[in-house]
C-alpha positions as CSV (number, residue, x, y, z in Angstrom):
1,X,59.8,-8.3,14.1
2,X,58.7,-8.8,10.5
3,X,55.9,-6.7,8.9
4,X,53.7,-9.8,8.8
5,X,54.1,-10.4,12.5
6,X,53.5,-6.8,13.3
7,X,50.3,-6.7,11.2
8,X,49.1,-9.9,12.9
9,X,49.8,-8.5,16.3
10,X,47.9,-5.3,15.4
11,X,44.9,-7.2,14.1
12,X,44.9,-9.3,17.3
13,X,45.0,-6.1,19.4
14,X,42.1,-4.6,17.5
15,X,40.0,-7.7,17.8
16,X,40.7,-7.8,21.5
17,X,39.6,-4.2,21.9
18,X,36.4,-4.9,19.9
19,X,35.6,-8.0,22.0
20,X,36.1,-5.9,25.1
21,X,34.0,-3.1,23.8
22,X,31.1,-5.5,23.0
23,X,31.4,-7.1,26.4
24,X,31.3,-3.7,28.2
25,X,28.4,-2.4,26.2
26,X,26.5,-5.7,26.7
27,X,27.1,-5.5,30.5
28,X,26.2,-1.8,30.8
29,X,23.0,-2.1,28.7
30,X,22.0,-5.2,30.7
31,X,22.2,-3.2,34.0
32,X,20.0,-0.5,32.5
33,X,17.5,-3.1,31.2
34,X,17.3,-4.8,34.6
35,X,16.1,-1.6,36.1
36,X,12.7,-2.3,34.5
37,X,12.5,-6.0,35.3
38,X,9.1,-7.7,35.5
39,X,9.8,-11.3,36.4
40,X,12.2,-12.7,39.0
41,X,14.5,-9.7,38.9
42,X,16.1,-10.7,35.6
43,X,13.4,-10.9,32.9
44,X,12.6,-7.5,31.4
45,X,10.2,-6.2,28.7
46,X,13.2,-4.7,26.8
47,X,16.6,-6.4,26.8
48,X,19.0,-4.0,25.1
49,X,22.0,-6.4,25.0
50,X,20.4,-8.5,22.2
51,X,20.4,-5.4,20.0
52,X,24.0,-4.6,20.9
53,X,25.1,-8.2,20.3
54,X,23.4,-8.5,16.9
55,X,24.6,-5.0,15.8
56,X,28.1,-5.9,16.8
57,X,28.0,-9.1,14.7
58,X,26.6,-7.3,11.7
59,X,29.1,-4.4,11.9
60,X,32.2,-6.2,13.0
61,X,31.7,-9.9,12.3
62,X,31.8,-13.2,14.0
63,X,35.0,-12.5,15.8
64,X,33.3,-10.5,18.5
65,X,31.1,-13.4,19.8
66,X,33.4,-14.0,22.8
67,X,32.5,-10.5,23.9
68,X,28.8,-11.4,23.8
69,X,29.5,-14.6,25.9
70,X,31.6,-12.7,28.4
71,X,29.1,-9.9,28.8
72,X,26.2,-12.4,29.3
73,X,28.2,-14.4,31.8
74,X,29.1,-11.3,33.9
75,X,25.4,-10.2,33.9
76,X,24.0,-13.6,34.9
77,X,26.6,-14.6,37.4
78,X,24.9,-12.4,40.0
79,X,21.4,-13.5,39.0
80,X,21.5,-17.2,38.2
81,X,20.5,-19.7,40.9
82,X,23.7,-21.8,40.3
83,X,26.8,-21.8,38.2
84,X,25.4,-24.5,35.9
85,X,22.3,-22.4,35.3
86,X,24.4,-19.4,34.6
87,X,26.4,-21.2,32.0
88,X,23.2,-22.6,30.4
89,X,21.6,-19.1,30.2
90,X,24.9,-17.6,28.9
91,X,24.9,-20.2,26.2
92,X,21.4,-19.3,25.2
93,X,22.1,-15.6,25.2
94,X,25.1,-16.1,23.0
95,X,23.5,-18.6,20.5
96,X,20.4,-16.4,20.0
97,X,22.2,-13.4,18.3
98,X,24.5,-15.8,16.4
99,X,21.5,-17.6,15.0
100,X,19.9,-14.2,14.1
101,X,23.1,-13.2,12.4
102,X,23.3,-16.4,10.4
103,X,19.7,-16.1,9.2
104,X,20.2,-12.4,8.2
105,X,23.4,-13.2,6.3
106,X,21.6,-16.1,4.6
107,X,19.0,-13.7,3.2
108,X,21.5,-11.1,2.0
109,X,20.7,-8.5,4.7
110,X,22.2,-5.0,4.3
111,X,23.1,-3.2,7.6
112,X,22.0,0.1,6.0
113,X,18.4,-1.3,5.9
114,X,17.7,0.6,2.7
115,X,15.4,-2.1,1.3
116,X,12.0,-3.2,2.5
117,X,13.2,-6.8,2.5
118,X,15.9,-5.9,5.0
119,X,13.3,-4.6,7.5
120,X,11.2,-7.7,7.1
121,X,14.3,-9.9,7.6
122,X,15.3,-8.0,10.8
123,X,11.8,-8.3,12.2
124,X,10.8,-11.9,11.4
125,X,14.3,-13.6,11.4
126,X,16.6,-11.4,13.5
127,X,14.0,-10.7,16.2
128,X,11.1,-13.1,16.3
129,X,13.0,-16.3,15.2
130,X,16.5,-15.9,16.5
131,X,15.3,-14.9,20.0
132,X,13.3,-18.1,20.5
133,X,16.6,-19.8,21.5
134,X,17.5,-17.5,24.4
135,X,13.9,-17.4,25.7
136,X,13.5,-21.2,25.6
137,X,16.9,-22.0,27.0
138,X,16.7,-19.4,29.7
139,X,13.2,-20.2,30.9
140,X,13.8,-23.9,30.8
141,X,16.9,-23.5,32.9
142,X,15.1,-21.4,35.5
143,X,12.3,-24.0,35.7
144,X,14.7,-27.0,36.0
145,X,16.6,-25.1,38.7
146,X,13.3,-24.6,40.6
147,X,13.7,-20.9,40.3
148,X,10.2,-20.6,38.8
149,X,6.9,-22.0,40.0
150,X,5.1,-24.5,37.8
151,X,2.7,-22.0,36.5
152,X,5.3,-19.4,35.8
153,X,7.0,-21.0,32.8
154,X,4.9,-19.5,29.9
155,X,4.5,-16.0,31.4
156,X,8.3,-15.9,31.9
157,X,9.0,-17.3,28.5
158,X,6.7,-14.7,26.9
159,X,8.4,-11.8,28.6
160,X,11.8,-13.2,27.9
161,X,11.2,-13.7,24.2
162,X,9.4,-10.4,23.6
163,X,12.0,-8.6,25.6
164,X,14.9,-10.0,23.6
165,X,13.0,-9.4,20.4
166,X,12.3,-5.8,21.3
167,X,16.0,-5.4,22.0
168,X,16.7,-6.4,18.4
169,X,13.9,-4.3,16.9
170,X,14.5,-1.1,18.9
171,X,18.2,-1.0,19.8
172,X,19.9,-2.7,16.8
173,X,18.4,-0.3,14.2
174,X,19.6,2.7,16.2
175,X,23.1,1.4,16.3
176,X,23.1,0.5,12.6
177,X,21.9,4.1,11.9
178,X,24.6,5.6,14.0
179,X,27.3,3.5,12.2
180,X,26.3,5.0,8.9
181,X,25.4,8.4,10.1
182,X,27.1,11.4,8.4
183,X,26.7,15.1,9.1
184,X,24.4,16.4,6.4
185,X,25.8,19.1,4.2
186,X,24.0,22.2,2.9
187,X,21.0,21.4,5.1
188,X,18.6,24.3,5.3
189,X,17.7,25.7,8.7
190,X,14.1,24.7,8.2
191,X,15.2,21.0,8.2
192,X,17.0,21.4,11.5
193,X,14.0,23.2,12.9
194,X,11.7,20.3,11.8
195,X,14.1,17.8,13.4
196,X,14.2,19.7,16.7
197,X,10.4,19.9,16.6
198,X,10.2,16.1,16.2
199,X,12.5,15.6,19.1
200,X,10.4,17.9,21.3
201,X,7.2,16.3,20.3
202,X,8.5,12.9,21.0
203,X,9.6,13.9,24.5
204,X,6.2,15.5,25.1
205,X,4.2,12.5,23.9
206,X,6.5,10.3,26.0
207,X,5.6,12.1,29.1
208,X,1.9,12.0,28.2
209,X,2.2,8.2,28.0
210,X,3.1,8.1,31.7
211,X,0.2,10.4,32.5
212,X,-3.1,9.0,34.0
213,X,-4.9,9.4,30.7
214,X,-4.4,6.6,28.2
215,X,-2.8,8.6,25.4
216,X,-0.3,6.0,24.2
217,X,-1.8,6.0,20.7
218,X,-0.4,9.5,20.1
219,X,3.0,7.9,19.4
220,X,2.0,6.6,16.0
221,X,1.6,10.0,14.2
222,X,5.1,10.8,15.4
223,X,6.5,7.5,14.1
224,X,4.8,8.2,10.7
225,X,6.2,11.7,10.6
226,X,9.7,10.5,11.5
227,X,9.6,7.7,8.9
228,X,8.3,9.9,6.0
229,X,10.5,12.9,6.6
230,X,13.7,11.4,8.1
231,X,13.5,7.7,7.1
232,X,15.7,5.4,9.3
233,X,17.6,8.2,10.9
234,X,14.4,9.5,12.5
235,X,12.2,6.4,12.7
236,X,14.6,4.2,14.7
237,X,15.4,6.6,17.5
238,X,11.7,7.7,17.7
239,X,10.5,4.1,18.1
240,X,13.1,3.5,20.8
241,X,12.1,6.6,22.7
242,X,8.3,6.0,22.7
243,X,8.8,2.4,23.7
244,X,11.1,3.4,26.6
245,X,8.4,5.7,27.9
246,X,5.8,3.0,27.5
247,X,8.0,0.6,29.5
248,X,8.4,3.2,32.3
249,X,4.6,3.6,32.4
250,X,4.1,-0.2,32.5
251,X,6.6,-0.8,35.3
252,X,5.1,2.0,37.3
253,X,1.5,1.0,36.6
254,X,0.5,4.4,35.2
255,X,-1.3,5.6,32.1
256,X,-3.0,2.8,30.1
257,X,-1.3,0.2,32.3
258,X,-2.9,1.3,35.6
259,X,-5.0,-1.2,37.4
260,X,-4.1,-4.3,35.4
261,X,-2.5,-7.6,36.2
262,X,1.1,-8.4,35.3
263,X,-0.1,-10.6,32.4
264,X,-2.4,-7.9,31.0
265,X,0.3,-5.2,31.3
266,X,2.8,-7.5,29.7
267,X,0.7,-8.3,26.7
268,X,-0.4,-4.7,26.2
269,X,3.1,-3.3,26.5
270,X,4.7,-5.8,24.1
271,X,1.9,-5.4,21.6
272,X,2.5,-1.6,21.6
273,X,6.3,-2.0,21.4
274,X,6.0,-4.5,18.5
275,X,3.5,-2.3,16.7
276,X,5.7,0.8,17.2
277,X,8.9,-1.0,15.9
278,X,7.1,-2.6,12.9
279,X,5.5,0.8,12.0
280,X,8.8,2.6,12.2
281,X,11.1,0.0,10.5
282,X,8.7,-1.1,7.7
283,X,7.5,2.4,6.8
284,X,11.0,3.9,6.8
285,X,12.3,1.1,4.6
286,X,9.4,1.5,2.2
287,X,10.0,5.2,1.9
288,X,13.7,4.8,1.5
289,X,13.2,2.2,-1.2
290,X,10.7,4.4,-3.0
291,X,13.1,7.3,-2.9
292,X,15.9,5.2,-4.3
293,X,13.7,3.9,-7.1
294,X,12.6,7.5,-8.0
295,X,16.3,8.6,-8.0
296,X,17.2,5.6,-10.3
297,X,14.3,6.5,-12.7
298,X,15.5,10.2,-12.8
299,X,19.1,9.1,-13.6
300,X,17.8,6.7,-16.3
301,X,15.8,9.5,-17.9
302,X,18.8,11.9,-17.8
303,X,21.0,9.2,-19.5
304,X,18.4,8.6,-22.1
305,X,18.0,12.2,-22.8
306,X,21.8,12.6,-23.2
307,X,21.9,9.6,-25.5
308,X,19.2,11.0,-27.7
309,X,21.0,14.4,-27.9
310,X,24.3,12.8,-28.8
311,X,22.6,10.6,-31.5
312,X,20.9,13.7,-33.0
313,X,24.2,15.6,-33.1
314,X,26.0,12.6,-34.7
315,X,23.4,12.3,-37.5
316,X,23.6,16.1,-38.2
317,X,19.9,16.6,-37.4
318,X,18.4,19.4,-35.3
319,X,18.7,19.0,-31.6
320,X,15.9,17.1,-29.9
321,X,13.6,19.2,-27.8
322,X,10.6,21.6,-27.9
323,X,12.5,24.1,-30.1
324,X,13.1,21.6,-32.8
325,X,9.4,20.5,-32.7
326,X,8.3,24.1,-32.9
327,X,10.6,24.8,-36.0
328,X,9.1,21.8,-37.7
329,X,5.6,23.0,-37.2
330,X,6.4,26.5,-38.5
331,X,7.8,24.9,-41.7
332,X,4.6,23.1,-42.4
333,X,5.3,20.1,-40.2
334,X,8.2,18.8,-42.4
335,X,11.2,17.6,-40.4
336,X,13.2,16.0,-43.3
337,X,15.1,18.0,-45.9
338,X,13.6,18.1,-49.4
């Protein structure tokens, strides 16, 4: 076997493993998402597979799309009313992340999300626009298959669209952060202590969200803290955690969701999830971009200072700085030789 054939076989094996991994993650996360279904046993307020699918496309490339299709088919085969409906829903679930990926690539999206424009693109193109496909195809298929009543189209479409969009906004950023995560070096113990305190506070506020008192608003100070102090590494997991607790409260009818109809709970929940995701992503991106700009300004100032010092040495003059200015003042303010 030649080296070219061996390399081609190796690349094919790696691609097959990547496709299998995406399909397995898609299927497993779908089963977790279905535990919190609200409509017809298959429409949930948070659909993690969309975030996994988009993150896989962004990190690996288009070659993993068969894994998305396979995972979607395996999930829907036990839920769909017929094989035709299953194939149609699978097609919509596959096309939606592919559309989001194409839109993000078109805008020059960086998976590190270190720019404010990257966060805006993920929110409005990757989540809100791309997921229109899966919601429209899926809900229309269920209606045509008479699996939904006549008045159930728009409520189901709303939950489907927002659930897929929340999967992109809450799950994909966490996966993108994990992909670029590195163990910090020379981190002071106080920093680790602050991170531990943030985790404990997030869990505590999460349990308060499921309490009888409507304390869901306490999540936003945590999101602000995470974004300012830890940027994407803290904001993305924090947003996913508080939204998960809110979904648990909504499906159980506790906390601020107690005593409301399905439509009211659905609107309130997705409004909160959207606000949490927007706050975390946009604020973290803005802080990261500000820090990068400040670092670039500091580097430019250092380079300018070094250039001035080299120029002064080359001309044979006194070194630039406060000492040189002080010597000039002591000599009557004259800086040039007589």
